[in-house]
C-alpha positions in Angstrom: 0.0 0.1 0.1 1.4 3.4 -0.9 1.5 6.0 1.5 -0.8 8.9 0.6 0.6 11.8 2.5 2.3 15.0 1.8 5.0 14.5 -1.0 7.9 15.2 1.5 6.2 13.6 4.4 9.2 11.9 6.6 8.8 8.0 6.4 10.1 5.9 9.3 11.5 2.4 9.2 9.7 0.7 11.8 10.0 -3.3 10.6 12.5 -5.1 8.8 12.1 -9.1 7.4 13.7 -11.4 5.4 10.4 -13.2 4.7 7.9 -12.0 2.0 5.2 -13.6 3.6 6.1 -12.2 7.0 6.4 -8.1 5.2 2.7 -8.8 3.9 1.4 -9.7 6.9 3.1 -6.6 8.8 1.8 -4.6 6.3 -2.1 -6.0 5.9 -2.0 -5.8 10.3 -1.4 -2.3 9.9 -3.4 -1.5 7.2 -6.4 -3.1 9.0 -5.6 -0.4 11.9 -5.5 2.3 9.6 -2.0 3.2 9.3 -0.8 3.5 5.9 2.2 1.6 5.0 5.2 1.3 2.5 6.9 -1.7 2.1 10.4 -1.9 0.5 12.1 -4.5 -1.0 15.5 -4.9 -1.3 17.7 -7.8 -3.3 20.8 -7.4 -1.1 21.5 -7.2 2.8 21.9 -3.3 3.6 25.4 -2.8 5.0 24.3 -1.0 8.0 21.1 -3.1 9.1 22.2 -6.5 8.1 18.4 -6.8 6.5 17.8 -8.1 2.9 14.4 -8.8 2.0 11.8 -6.1 2.6 11.6 -3.0 5.3 8.2 -1.5 6.2 7.7 2.4 6.2 5.5 4.9 7.9 4.5 8.1 8.3 6.9 9.0 11.6 3.9 10.9 13.5 2.5 6.8 13.5 5.8 5.1 14.1 5.4 4.5 17.7 1.9 3.0 17.4 2.7 1.1 14.5 5.7 -0.6 16.7 3.4 -1.1 19.4 1.1 -2.8 17.1 3.4 -5.0 15.3 4.6 -5.5 19.5 1.4 -6.9 20.2 0.8 -9.0 17.4 4.3 -10.7 17.8 3.5 -11.2 21.7 -0.1 -12.8 20.4 0.4 -13.9 16.9 -2.6 -16.5 17.2 -5.0 -13.7 17.9 -4.6 -12.2 14.3 -4.4 -8.5 15.9 -8.4 -9.1 16.3 -8.4 -7.3 19.8 -12.0 -8.4 20.1 -11.4 -11.8 20.2 -11.7 -14.1 23.1 -8.2 -15.9 24.1 -7.8 -19.4 22.2 -8.4 -20.7 25.3 -11.8 -19.0 26.2 -15.0 -20.5 24.9 -17.2 -18.3 22.5 -20.4 -17.1 23.9 -22.0 -18.6 21.2 -20.3 -22.4 21.8 -22.7 -24.7 23.9 -20.2 -25.8 26.1 -20.3 -22.6 27.7 -23.7 -23.1 29.1 
């Protein structure tokens, strides 16, 4: 997803990975939270960061929120970023065994 902000807007790198699928998941996670992001693909590892693959960029004013969303997702990957979902071991209210 391309960032639609101002042309001179400052973008900040918030995530790097060597896995294309991981970059796509993070981009979708941020998009679902209303944070516009840009994924930059690298063919060779960056000398300073050691990261090949991809980096995810967001607007500077959304960087901290984006980092928190990624941290929460990594702490609870089975919840797929759905903050309203019950924890995996909690029965659903519609689950007959919960009655």
